[in-house]
C-alpha positions, 0 to 999 in steps of 0.5 A: 503491433497495431500502429494506430490506437483503435477504440476499445468500444464506441460506448464510453465507460462510466468509470475506467480504473488504472491499476489493479491493486487491493484498492482498485480491486475493492472499488471494482468489487463494490462497483459490481454491486451497484444497483442497475449496473455501472459500466466500469473497466480496469486496466493493469500492466501486470499479467495477473494480480499479485500483492507484494510477492517478495515479502509473503514470508511464511507465517507473516501476517497482516497488520490489520484484522481480516474485516479489513478485506476489500468490501466488508466495512462498506458492505458486509453482505457482499459476495466478495468478502473474505468470509465468503472466500473461506466458504467457497473453499470449505474453510469456514470452520477451520478458520473459526476454530483457529480464532485468528483476527489477523490472517497470514499475508499469503492468505490475503493474497490468495483471497484477492486473487480469488476476487480478481479471477471472478470479477468481470471487467478486469483487464490484465496485461494492459499498460496505460500510456496516457490520459487526456480530456476530450472537450468535444466529447466531454470524455476522458481518453485513455490510451493503452498498450496490450501486452503479450505473455512476455510483456511485449507490446502486442496492440494499441487501444483507446477507451473513453470514460466519464470518470477515472480512478487512479490506483497505481500504488507505490514503488520500492524506495532506494535511498540515494547513497545506495542506488549505484549499489542496487543497480550493479549485480555483483554483490546482492543489494536488493530491496525487501520487495524482492526478498523471497526471490533472492533469499537463497542468494542472501543466505549464501553470503558470509555476512548480511546487513538489513537496513530499515526499522519497519515491519519489513525489516523486522520480518526479513531480519527474523527470517534470516536469523532463523535460517542461520546456525547458532553462533555464526549468524553474521547479521547486522540490522541497522535503523535510522530511527532512535529505537526498534520501536513497536507500532502504535497499536492502542485502541485509541491510537488506531482511531487515526485510521478512521474516516473521522481522522481522515476528514479532520486531517484533510481540513488542516492547512497544507503547512500543518499537514506536512509537518504532522505526517513525519511525526506520525511514523510510529502509527504506520512504520513501527514493528508489530509487537509479536514480531519484536517478541519473536525476534527477542525470543529467537535471540534469547534461545541462541544464548542457551549454548553459552554465548551471544548470537553473532547478530548486531542490532543498531538503531539511530544510524544513517548510511551516509555513502556506500561503495564496493570493495572488490567483487564480493563486498560492500562498504557502508559508511555510517553515522550515529546521530546521538553519538556524533560518530562515524564508522564503516561496515563491510558486508557481503549482502544488503537488504534494503527495507527502506519502504515505498513511495507513491508512484508519480502521477505526472507522466501518466497525467501529462495530458491533464496537466493544463487543468490540474491544480497544485499545492505550494509544493507542486503536488496535485490537490485532492478534495475531500471526496478523493478527486483531483482538483481540475479546472471547470472545463473538465466535467469528469472526475479523476479519483485517486487511491493511495496517492493522497497521503499529503491531503488525507494523512497516514490512512491513505495506504491502510487496507482498513480504509479501502472499502470506505474510500471505495464506497465513498468514491462510488457514491460521489461518482453516481450521485446516489448513496448506494453505500450508506456510510457512518457519520461518526467512527471514532470516540476521539474528537481530534479537534475543537470543531468536529469535521462531519461527513456529508450524508444524503439522508439525515443521520441516525443515532446508534441503535441500542443493543436492547430495546427497552420499550 
């Protein structure tokens, strides 16, 4: 491995992206369409694009329509749209007759890989190690390690950029009481992010416990249930929420995932935002109604032989502590909030559908820490254009994607806002309105004072469907 970082090239990039998940892939696709070209490059530690491979369960669908692809809601004519992907695969007519608004996750993953394999400027197997501001050159320095096929360090490099965008995504969250169990290999205690790779091992266990009330927990429970024999399912599903609740999917409820609501939320006080996010869990942590119906149908079908299925579904339960029993079992110590009771559950395998947390930025951005402005809780402050607030000596911008829920609300990780956010970042970065964005996107007025976008040109009203002139 080369010991001294060498510049990737002398000419600085307009933009360096760190991480290549759907959000930075969206940005790369839209940047490719900026007239006159934009010198943009993106680095990703993984060897190739993957999107939650552990939960690409057969039949599982996205919870957003196919129009929430990488580009369509900002540029429907883009060559990187999902419909153009279907066209390139000769699948437009089958998709048309399938009449599917919500596509399968595996199909979305394949679409993103198609874009990733076709776009220039994407560098996989590149681990970004550090970011600094160079005041002498008025540029960001990005140090990275190039990895070989085995993931081992091969060479060091350095790139220079006028602007950065962070899209490093989230990581699986394991609650504190269960971390010692998840780190020991004897009994399978795995996060749902690794479900498919451990599915056969889980099915071989005598008794399985699923923890988590969201969509992933529901899909894992349903998949395990379908694979177990009637009358001998031996599955326990625990949830901290008061019910196995459906996702809020009403038309007006969905307007919480519009640019209008994002602007409204950003304008609230920090204290109000922090109090609001936990109360909105059903907007993004509930279960799709079709999945709930499929679970109930599968459970009901198993009563036709004359008995109840050996499956227990218990909401309102918290796992206080946990420990191993011998070499093949785990004991979970449970507490029921409403009853005020405690109990123990012995199981042979555990699936933790306990969600994800934003990856911390502090380690990567340690070199920028002297310039960063933080809120009362020590989190980076993010402005309404998705830029970290930095001190004036830093003339470049650092944009963030899916690291701003505390400032922009529940829509931060939502795929439906990906293209809009990417287009806004590019407009801000270039200082030109390459992608015209709508000023109004919701029928709901979320406050007494409407938070308006900042268009480069005077707004146009909605055009009538029929010209009566």
